[in-house]
C-alpha positions in Angstrom: 128.8 94.9 106.4 132.0 94.7 104.3 131.2 91.2 103.2 127.9 92.3 101.5 128.0 93.4 97.9 126.1 96.5 96.6 124.3 96.3 93.2 123.2 99.5 91.6 120.0 99.6 89.6 119.5 102.6 87.3 118.3 103.4 83.8 121.0 101.2 82.2 119.4 98.0 83.7 115.8 99.2 83.9 113.2 96.5 83.3 111.3 98.5 80.6 109.1 95.5 79.5 106.8 96.1 82.5 103.6 98.0 81.5 103.7 99.8 84.9 107.3 100.8 84.6 106.6 102.1 81.1 103.6 104.2 82.2 105.3 105.5 85.3 108.4 106.5 83.4 106.5 108.2 80.7 104.6 110.3 83.3 107.9 111.0 85.0 106.7 109.4 88.2 110.2 108.1 88.9 109.5 107.1 92.6 106.9 104.6 91.3 109.4 103.3 88.8 111.6 102.6 91.8 108.8 100.9 93.6 108.5 98.4 90.9 112.2 98.0 90.3 112.9 97.1 93.9 110.4 94.2 93.5 111.8 93.1 90.1 115.4 93.2 91.3 114.6 91.1 94.4 112.5 88.7 92.4 115.2 88.1 89.8 118.3 88.3 91.9 117.3 87.9 95.6 118.9 90.0 98.3 118.0 93.0 100.4 116.6 96.3 99.2 117.0 99.4 101.3 115.9 103.0 100.7 118.8 105.5 100.7 117.7 107.0 104.0 118.1 103.8 105.9 120.9 103.8 108.6 122.3 100.4 109.6 122.7 99.5 113.2 123.8 95.9 112.8 124.1 93.3 110.0 121.1 91.4 108.6 122.9 88.1 109.2 120.2 86.7 111.5 117.5 87.2 108.8 119.4 85.6 105.8 117.6 82.3 106.3 114.1 83.9 105.8 112.3 83.5 102.5 111.1 87.1 102.6 111.0 89.7 105.3 109.4 93.1 105.7 109.0 95.3 108.8 106.0 97.0 110.3 106.2 100.8 110.1 103.1 101.1 112.3 100.8 98.6 114.1 98.6 98.4 111.0 101.0 98.9 108.1 104.1 97.2 106.7 106.9 99.4 105.2 108.7 98.8 102.0 111.9 100.8 102.7 113.5 97.6 103.7 112.8 94.3 102.0 114.7 91.0 102.0 113.8 88.1 99.8 115.0 85.0 98.1 115.0 84.9 94.3 111.7 84.1 92.7 109.5 84.6 95.8 105.8 84.4 94.7 104.7 87.3 96.9 106.9 89.7 94.9 105.4 88.4 91.7 101.9 89.0 93.1 102.7 92.7 93.8 104.2 93.2 90.3 101.3 91.5 88.6 98.9 93.7 90.4 100.8 96.8 89.3 101.1 95.7 85.7 97.4 94.8 85.6 96.5 98.3 86.8 98.7 99.8 84.1 97.2 97.7 81.4 93.7 98.7 82.5 94.7 102.3 81.7 93.7 103.6 85.1 96.8 103.9 87.2 96.2 105.2 90.7 99.8 105.5 91.7 98.9 104.1 95.1 101.8 104.2 97.6 103.4 100.8 97.7 102.9 100.2 101.4 99.1 100.4 100.9 99.1 97.9 98.1 101.4 95.5 100.1 99.1 95.8 103.1 96.1 94.8 101.0 97.8 91.9 99.4 99.1 90.7 102.8 95.6 90.6 104.1 94.6 88.2 101.3 97.8 86.2 101.1 98.1 82.6 101.9 101.1 80.8 103.6 104.0 82.2 101.6 106.6 82.1 104.3 106.4 85.9 104.8 108.1 87.2 107.9 106.8 90.5 109.3 109.2 92.1 111.7 108.0 94.3 114.6 108.3 98.1 114.3 111.5 98.4 116.3 113.4 96.3 113.9 113.5 98.7 110.9 111.1 101.5 111.7 111.8 102.4 115.4 110.2 105.8 114.9 107.6 107.1 112.6 106.8 110.8 112.3 103.2 109.9 111.3 102.6 107.6 114.3 99.5 108.3 116.5 101.8 107.7 119.4 103.6 111.0 120.2 106.7 109.2 121.6 107.2 107.3 118.4 107.3 110.4 116.2 110.9 111.2 117.2 114.2 109.3 116.6 114.6 108.6 120.2 116.9 105.9 121.6 114.0 104.7 123.7 112.2 103.7 120.6 115.1 101.3 119.7 115.7 97.9 121.2 118.1 95.0 120.9 115.9 93.9 117.9 116.7 97.1 116.0 118.7 96.3 112.8 118.3 99.6 110.9 116.6 102.9 111.1 114.5 104.4 108.4 114.7 108.2 108.5 111.6 109.1 106.5 113.4 111.5 104.1 110.3 111.5 101.9 112.0 112.4 98.6 109.1 110.7 96.8 106.5 113.1 98.2 107.2 115.6 95.5 106.0 113.2 92.8 102.6 112.3 94.2 99.4 113.9 93.0 97.4 116.4 95.1 94.6 113.8 95.2 96.9 111.2 96.7 98.4 113.7 99.1 95.0 114.6 100.4 94.0 111.0 100.7 97.1 110.3 102.8 96.5 113.3 105.0 92.9 112.3 105.5 93.9 108.7 106.5 96.5 110.1 108.9 94.0 112.4 110.5 91.4 109.6 110.9 94.1 107.4 112.3 95.0 110.0 114.9 91.3 110.5 115.8 90.7 106.8 116.3 93.8 106.5 118.5 92.6 109.4 120.6 89.2 107.8 121.0 90.8 104.5 122.0 92.9 106.4 124.6 89.9 108.2 126.0 87.9 105.0 126.2 90.7 103.3 128.0 90.9 106.1 130.5 87.2 106.0 131.2 87.3 102.3 131.8 89.9 102.6 134.4 
């Protein structure tokens, strides 16, 4: 995409007025600083945010007319490794306000951003939010209950695939043991539910 420009966000242009950014930075939870800054950059500038472990397959040109777009990373969760938005989109402000309110309460949970986005999407109104299917940005997911979707196979890609998130997980070193256990428990429960659904389907046939 040679016609696209790349803007770097680092400590030189960090939005330090955010209570959440201040708290996360002081606690050296830099991945969570990055969570907020991707929202702030998109809200103030507009554009497309991508994690550094995202591999492009084709340009985003067909999505440039959308107000905001995110992609599903599983049937029940939206990922935040790829976000495109117009400047000033209200949904981005809702997420930042939620994070800042938590910081001002003095009880920061450092919840993974996808979980917060999922909860806000469930309660959001008509904000012109486009949710792309899994194969657009997350054609595979190592945490998927479907075995075939846990590997970066070409069969998981389609003509809709724009990019591939490779799940490098560099942020995992910064989450607390409590959060890690919570994520593992959720993953285990999700796998168990998927197995039950499969068994139920087999019995019914």
